[in-house]
Phi, psi and omega in degrees: 000317179296320179299320180298316179298319179297316180297316180296322179296317179297320180297317180296325178294319181297321185270358186296324179211153186297327183300331181293338183281359187280004171255015186259180167278142187233134170241120181258129178247118187246122173288120181243024185292170190285357176280350178273113184292158181302326181295340182269345185304312182294330181286323176293316180292328175297318178301314180294318180300321178295321177297324182292345178277349179282176188268041176290143186279313174229145183226131173234155183228131175240136174245146181209146169212253174282336176236162179248130180235130174275105183284321179210125170294156181303123181234157184241346180295123185303320180294319180291320179301315182293340182258006182306312185289332179293338184263010181296139178290156180297337181268019184301318184262140170276134180233168179299327180293330181269355175293145008267016184292338186223348179298156188114161184227090186270069181300326180300315182288324179296317179295320180296320178297316178298318179302313181298316183293314185288327174298317178296319179296320181294327179297337180259341185223071188290336186262012179246128181294156186238138179229133173243129177243122177251123179250132179206155174249013184209237185199168178304130178214136000299151187293344179295346180263004182301315180296327177296320178300312181294326180294316178294318179300317179298321179297318179299313183295323182285317183280332186224066182296345179273351175282150174251122177249123181244134177247140178237116181245136183238135175091189186254006179260002182287155175260098185298320179298323178294318179295323178294323180292327181284321185289155177285152173084169183250355186255010175067013178295337182260018174247120181246122181245131181232143183287333182203176185289335178301328191276348183277123180219156184298332182295343176296332180263314183239093183300341181281352177292154177301146177297124184284159174294143181295148177263107184260012177292158173304146182308130180250114186242161177304151182279115179287342185256042181280345178071009185299321182293344181256006183292112182272001187300126179299147178269149178284000000 
């Protein structure tokens, strides 16, 4: 009984604030859909680069739009972690020019991919806490897959209540209820909402990171004219 109380106390301490998760294994899920303007690409990658400076033990990266791509399996070598973004493929971002091949936001499939990867990682590293961070400027699209997204999120929470899932939403097109359903906990501490891409910084996740230089660029917001809602491309 005493051991159980001790374990529960440690768990509550780990989940008490996001900064505590920065000694864990990390899986980052990045929305790369065509609503993210070219001017925002460097700001999203800056956010990820700042996270990579934290003390995460292993780091993996998933990108998603109409398709899901595993950019990097979870790795622990400090040099390789710092170079993850340098190795990004030229096709990392979906753009209007590449539409209709990649527009859409298949959050459901991205979450399922993250679940599979982190479960495999946990089987090898049972004593290391796990964190999933999902970044998006929108919502699951086509909307018929919204329930699938919530279903996968529910599975993560039920099967792995000790994992911490954090959602980061940018702009005014996000589905806040969907982000709340994906994130861990009931008090919304793990849901981060930002008005534009300038405002997303690594310290939002890991408060112990150095205070970043201010972003004085003109506000960079999601592209309202991405045409995603009108995309007639059949789904596979």
